N, C-alpha and C positions, 0 to 999 in steps of 0.2 A: 542389452535391447536399446536398441534404437528407437529416435523417436519423428513422431512428422510434427512437423513446422507447417503452420497455416501462417496465409499474409492475405491481407485485406486489400482493395484497389482503394485505399482511402487515406487519405493524409493523416498522421498520427504526431500531436502533441505533447512531449513528456512534458510536467512542467508543475508546478504546484499554485493553490490559490490560497488564498486567505483571506477573512472576513475583516483584520485587524486585532486588535489585546484587548475592545472592551468585553469587563463580565455583563454575562446575562442577570439581571434581578430576576427576585422569585424562587429563585434553586432553592428546595429543602434535600437535604442529607436523607435519602431512603435506601437502605440495608437490609441485605435476607438476615434469616436466622441467623448466620454463621456469617462473619467475614475474616476471612484468614489474608496473611501476607505471603505471597508466592516467593520461597526462597530461590535465589540467583546461585549460579554456579558459572566459573571461569578456569574451574582445573584443567577440563578435558578438550577443549575447544583446538581446531586442527591451527596452527599457525601457516598463513599460506605468505611464504616470501614472493611479492611480485617486482620482477626484475627487466630489464631488457637489456639488450634484443631477447628475443624470446623464438624455439623451435616453432613450425611452422605444421601446423594441418587443415587437411580439406575438410569444409563444413559439410559434405557429404560422408564424412566419416563419425560425422555425430548424429546427421540427419537422413531420414528413409527417403522424407517424401518433404516436398515445399511446394504446397499449393496455393494458388491465390483465389479468392472468393469474390466476383463483383457483388456487390449489394444490391438489389434493387433498389432503385430512386425513383419515386413519384413524390406528388403533394401530401404524400401521409408521411412516408419516410425521411425526405428533405433534410437533410445533419448539418451541422454547421462546426461545433468544436469538437473533437473525438475526445474524450476520457480514459472511457475502459473498454475491452471488448472479453465478457465473459462465456468461456463454451460451455456447457451443461447438457448431457444427452445427447437431444438433438436439436439442441437451436442454440443460436447467436443471440446475448443480449448484449446490446450497444447503446453507451451509456452518453450522452452529448450535451453538454456543459452549456453551450451554449443556448439552445433550444430548449433545454431542462426538458430531456426527455430520455426515457431508454425505448431505442426500437426492438424488434424482435424478428429475427429473420431465421430461417429452416439453415440447416446446417449448406444449401446449396445458393444461399442467399437469399431466395424468396421472405418477400414482406410480409409477415404476419397478423400483425398488432402493436401497438404502442402506449406506453404508459405518459403522461405530462399533461394535464389539465394545466393551469394555475388560477388559483384560486385557494379559498378555505374551506371550503366545503368536503364531505366525505372523499379520501382520494386522492385529493387534490393538491397541488404542491406551490410553494412560496419559489421566487428567484434563485433561492440557494438552497438547491438540492446537491450534496457533497457525494453521497458513493448507492452502490448498491450492490449487494453480496445474491450468492444464492445460496438459503441454506440448505445444507443436503439432508440432512436431519428429519424437517418438516415437507421439503421439498416446495419452496417458497421463494418470492423473492424478498427481499429486505431491504426497502432506501433510509437512508439517512436524510431529512428534512432538517438541515440548520436555523432555516429563517420560523420553523414553526416549532422549531423544538420536538420534533417527532420520528418515530421510525415507522414508518409503513408498510405494511405485508400486502405481497399480490400473488395470488395462482402463478403457475409458471406459465400461464397462458396470457398472462395481465387482466385479470382481475381482479379488484380491490378485494380486499379481506378484513382488514382491523388496521386501527393505529395504534402506536402508545406513547404516551410523553417520554422524554428525555429528562431527567433530573441533573444532566451536567452537560459542559462542552467540548465536544471532541472533534477532534482533527478531521474527522469525515471519513478516516480509517477504521476498516473494522473487519474482526471476523468472527463466524460462528468458530466455536472451540470443543463444543461437546451440545447436546440436547438443550442443556439448560442452562450453559454457559458463553457468554458472547465478550469477545476479547477488544476491547479500544486501547486508541493511547491518545492522552491527552496533553500538550505541551502545557509550558508554566503560562506562556502570554495566553492562553484561554481561561486562568483566571477563575478556575472552579473553588475558591475561599472557603465554600460550606463545605466541601469532605474534608476541612480540618487537615492531620500530619499527610493522611492520604494524597494531598494535594502537590506535596514532593515527587510521588512516584508518579512514572508515568504511564504504567500498566493500570488499566482498570478495567475488572472483570464484575459484567454483570449478568443477573439470572434472565430468566424466559420472561418476567415480567418486568426487566430493564431497572431493576434493584442493585444496587451495588454488593456484592458477593466475595471480592479479594481484588488485593491490587500488589503489584512489586515493580523493583526496579528505579530504585530511589536516584534519582538521576537530573540534572542542571543544564536545562536545554535554552533557558535565557529566556527570561522574562520579555525583555526587549526585543527577542526574532520574531518576524511576522513567517518566517521561510516553514511552509506547510506539506514537503513531501510525501509519498506515502511508506508508510514503514514495514509493512508485511509484504513480502514478496511472495509473488508467483512463487508454489511449491507443491509439489502431489508427492512429497515427502513427512508431511504435517505441516503447522504453522513456523513459519519466520517471520525475525524479529529484528530489524535493522534500524534502531535508534537513531535521531535525525544529529550531524555533524559528527558521525563514527565510521569504521569502519569494522565495525564488529557483529554477527548475526547471529543471533541466538535461536533456539527452539523452546516452543513455549508448550507446555501442556500442562490441564486443568492441574498441576501439582508441581510442577517447575518451572524457572526459567534456567537455562544451559546455553552456554557459549557453546557454538557450533563449530562456526571460520572465525577467524580473524584474519583480516587484511595486512601483509606488514609492506607498507611503502616506502620503508628506508632510504632505498635506493633509488627514489625517486625523490625531485627537492620540493623542501618544504610542504610534509604533509599535514595533513588537518591535525590538527589539534583540541579536543573537545574543552578542555580547560582555559584556553584561549581563549574560544568563543563564548565562555561563561564571564570572562575578563569583559568583554567589548557592553558598551552602555548605546549604544545606537544600532538600528535595523540597518542600516547602509554600510557601519562600519561592519555590520556580523555579514553582508554579502558580496560586502566586497574582498573580504577577507577568505570567505569558504571560494572566491573563481580566483583567489589568488594562491589557492594549496593544491595539492595532489587527493585526490577523495574518491569517492565510491559515487558514480551516477544511481537514478534510480534504474525500477523497473528490472534486475537482475530476475534471473531464472533456475529454480534448482530442480531437476528432474533426477530419478534413481540414478542417470549414468552421470552426469553433469551439475555444473554448477557455476553459471554463467554470468557474468557480472560485465560493467565496463567501467573503466576505471578516464576520472579529466584530471589532465595534466597539461602544463604551459606549453607543452610539446606535442602534444597528442592528445586530444580528447573524444579518441571515439577507438580506444581500443576493448579488445573482449578475454578476457581470458574464463580459465577452468580448470581444476587440478581434475583431472582426470590421465592417471599415470604420468602426473607432472602438469606442471602449470605450459599450457603452449598459445598458439597464433592459430588461428582458422583466417587464411588468407583471401579466401571469396565469399565470403559472409559480408556484405555494405563494404566502406569501404576501409579500407585496413584495418579490419576488425580484427579482434583477437579471441582466442577461450581457449 
């Protein structure tokens, strides 16, 4: 089965933001009754050898239809910088990080409502609105506000429900993995020292009350780094996890972390080396090193039919690849795009 790919008539800026590496004070460790470590397995991952030149296929061989959705623009829905768009049931939820709001549209782009009043009252935000997800189990929006240190809960129509305090600082990227488990990523630069030995692990699981219920993936992504890209790519095959500075993609369940794909860039010059990143002592050196390497760019997509990802290299920074009957290049998806 091929897929329907939607596009919006709005500019997208894929990137990352960081609020620095200063630790927040006043955190106390709050845990569930049972806290467990998620075992990690790298035994059965698929090694994808990325090379060039590649055989080409048409984008139409993967995509049944491509539909542009012009979003209604008025004084209420005018937006600045898009961070994320969520398609859920009959609506689109658009996160504008410049306007610090979430606009809600129907599937035809008609404006319905927005969430985003700045302040410290019930349902109001600070200027550090990090991420929004849909909880498919409770059918509601969850919005992480780093400035307030809270997750705010809203109905799918945008009505405020309640909020809960966060007891750690996360990158902003999080996922509901079960009705009572929230998956978060906390980089070393977040300095959650109150977590004790769990601070060395990048994955922190929270229960529905936002208490720590599990942890996993012992990994050093460098406390000097302020690079905070999203680490949970879109997947309709479950939760996919791509640790910062790696070309590994893991499948995460409430019970384990299992390597699913490893992208092998040995055919390209200077593939990224996470061990090299861990040795660098300055955030500028880390970013300079990142852009001197071949690495996987943010926002890959996994469906039941294909795994679509972009590769940054010195020779070409807009390649798309996917293992569908072997790695192939899509010649009519964007400019020199491959999949």
